[in-house]
C-alpha positions, -999 to +999 in steps of 0.1 A: +696+622-524+719+604-548+735+569-547+765+561-569+766+525-556+731+515-567+737+522-604+755+492-619+758+493-657+773+465-677+803+487-683+808+494-646+804+457-638+829+448-665+854+473-649+848+457-615+855+422-629+887+434-646+899+448-613+891+415-596+921+397-582+913+365-600+904+356-636+869+341-637+859+314-662+835+333-685+812+323-713+787+343-734+753+326-731+734+350-753+728+386-763+703+412-752+678+430-774+705+457-779+731+430-787+749+433-754+765+400-743+750+381-714+778+365-694+779+335-672+806+321-649+810+284-641+829+274-610+835+243-590+836+206-598+811+191-573+782+168-580+755+192-567+747+219-593+734+254-584+723+281-609+722+317-598+711+347-618+708+384-609+696+417-624+668+400-643+653+434-634+679+460-644+673+483-615+679+456-588+717+457-585+724+449-548+725+411-554+748+416-583+773+436-562+771+408-536+781+383-562+815+400-565+820+392-528+809+357-534+834+353-562+861+365-539+850+340-513+855+311-538+892+318-538+896+314-500+902+280-483+866+277-473+854+287-507+877+262-524+863+235-502+828+245-510+835+243-547+847+207-543+811+197-534+793+221-558+793+232-594+780+267-596+768+287-627+763+324-621+747+349-645+754+383-629+734+405-653+707+387-672+692+420-683+722+442-693+699+466-713+678+472-682+709+476-661+722+503-685+690+523-684+682+514-647+648+500-655+629+469-645+623+459-681+644+450-710+648+471-741+615+458-755+598+469-722+592+433-712+594+421-676+617+391-680+602+376-649+569+373-667+583+356-697+590+321-685+564+305-708+564+327-738+602+330-740+596+360-762+629+377-753+665+368-761+675+371-725+647+348-714+657+322-739+694+324-728+684+317-692+662+288-702+689+273-725+714+274-695+688+259-673+682+230-697+719+224-704+733+229-669+705+209-653+707+225-619+697+208-586+689+242-571+682+277-584+688+311-567+667+339-583+682+371-570+662+403-569+657+436-550+626+450-533+615+485-524+619+501-490+582+499-482+582+464-468+581+453-431+589+419-418+554+412-405+526+436-397+542+469-385+575+450-380+611+460-386+622+468-421+625+437-443+662+438-450+659+404-468+629+385-480+627+350-494+602+328-512+598+292-521+576+297-552+545+277-558+545+250-585+508+252-594+477+272-586+469+250-557+503+259-542+508+223-533+539+212-513+557+195-541+591+178-533+610+207-550+590+233-530+595+215-497+633+214-503+634+251-511+613+258-479+637+238-458+667+255-473+652+290-466+645+279-430+682+271-426+693+304-442+668+323-420+681+307-388+717+317-396+707+352-406+687+359-375+720+363-356+728+393-379+695+409-386+670+396-360+633+401-369+643+417-403+636+388-426+603+383-443+585+358-465+573+369-499+537+364-510+534+331-529+505+334-553+512+312-583+521+328-616+530+303-644+548+331-662+572+338-634+606+321-638+608+308-602+573+293-603+580+277-637+613+262-626+597+249-594+570+233-615+597+215-635+609+199-603+639+221-594+639+238-559+641+275-566+647+302-540+638+338-545+662+362-527+650+398-523+675+425-512+655+449-490+661+479-469+678+488-436+676+521-418+690+550-439+712+527-460+699+537-494+732+526-510+722+492-497+758+484-487+747+468-455+720+448-474+747+437-498+767+421-469+735+403-457+729+390-492+764+377-493+759+360-460+726+345-472+743+332-503+771+315-483+746+300-458+725+287-487+754+272-507+770+256-476+736+241-466+732+225-500+768+212-500+765+196-465+728+187-466+721+203-433+690+221-445+672+187-447+669+187-409+646+217-409+608+217-413+584+235-435+568+248-403+600+269-397+596+284-432+560+294-425+569+309-392+589+336-411+566+367-411+551+378-444+562+409-463+538+438-454+537+472-471+539+492-439+567+517-446+572+550-463+606+567-466+598+598-446+570+611-423+570+648-416+550+656-385+533+688-372+530+702-407+505+728-419+495+721-455+477+745-478+463+732-510+437+742-535+412+723-514+419+742-482+441+745-452+451+715-431+467+721-398+491+698-378+492+671-404+515+642-410+529+640-445+541+607-459+569+607-485+583+579-506+613+580-529+611+574-566+643+561-581+656+577-613+688+573-632+708+606-633+741+604-651+760+575-635+740+576-603+705+569-589+686+599-578+659+595-551+632+619-558+608+626-529+571+620-539+540+626-520+523+595-507+495+609-485+488+632-456+464+631-427+462+639-390+478+605-382+497+584-408+491+547-400+525+537-414+561+534-403+589+555-417+627+551-421+630+587-411+608+610-391+611+648-393+594+675-372+581+701-395+573+737-389+557+757-417+532+757-445+536+737-477+520+760-502+501+749-532+522+773-553+553+752-545+539+719-556+509+704-573+498+685-542+484+651-550+494+615-545+523+606-567+534+642-573+570+652-567+578+674-537+604+701-537+610+705-499+645+690-494 
């Protein structure tokens, strides 16, 4: 299976912006390891300031694509009104080198979301310099997550997940963290009309090297947005729409202050992310391996994403097999036949040539 939508190189993003019906105010805030420019767009004139960045991990493109819809919204009557109350700084691709190669890391194989204290990478320093100079009142840290997550134990797929990061190892409810929790509660309430029971809460162990945790510790409410999965939408086009909705709900709530009426209890009522899904389960499958013959098994398969030309290829990889797989799947297949050891090297994490 291949997706052309999921691969978003800096060159492709540049073409999308050039085709955009309006000219965005654009500045270069720094350069990547491979000397690619890192762009930012500042819009609005309001007193409340919001900093958004996306593709800190280069293979997480869904939120970046949603930003194009957000830019379009800013030129509608409702968007113009929103920008009267907000000043927004958007960094669409913080990690252009990772976006080009479709990898989580930058060109030095560093996870930028673990570089908040060391600031060892030029992309990390560019973000911190914008944070210091722009002095945001809120931050939106935009990411994407794998298709393995459920909204609660054995729940529906987590199409979106959120987190109000901790500010210290004790995970205290600091003022900044409380504001982020209330804002997420507001966004969640609005989203439930669109994706009921498909919103989860990300695990909140404190990591001082994570950017969201660090910015929260500096007193700025920071929201983690995670673009997740829905059904067989591996292009994540439906998820993109939900991310756009979530961005609008969040920005509107900041502008009008409505989120302050919510409680942290509402935030904690959002179910946690649980690793309960695989991509495919094949039932009633006879499997022959070097270790013997296993009859009427269930085979769990997950996809491994790889860049292939200008697309993302989803390679099926063996997860596990047993009489009964205690996991959920986005697709269930009834299998008839024998998967022979000569066809694959059957072990966890090995690719499967059956599709």
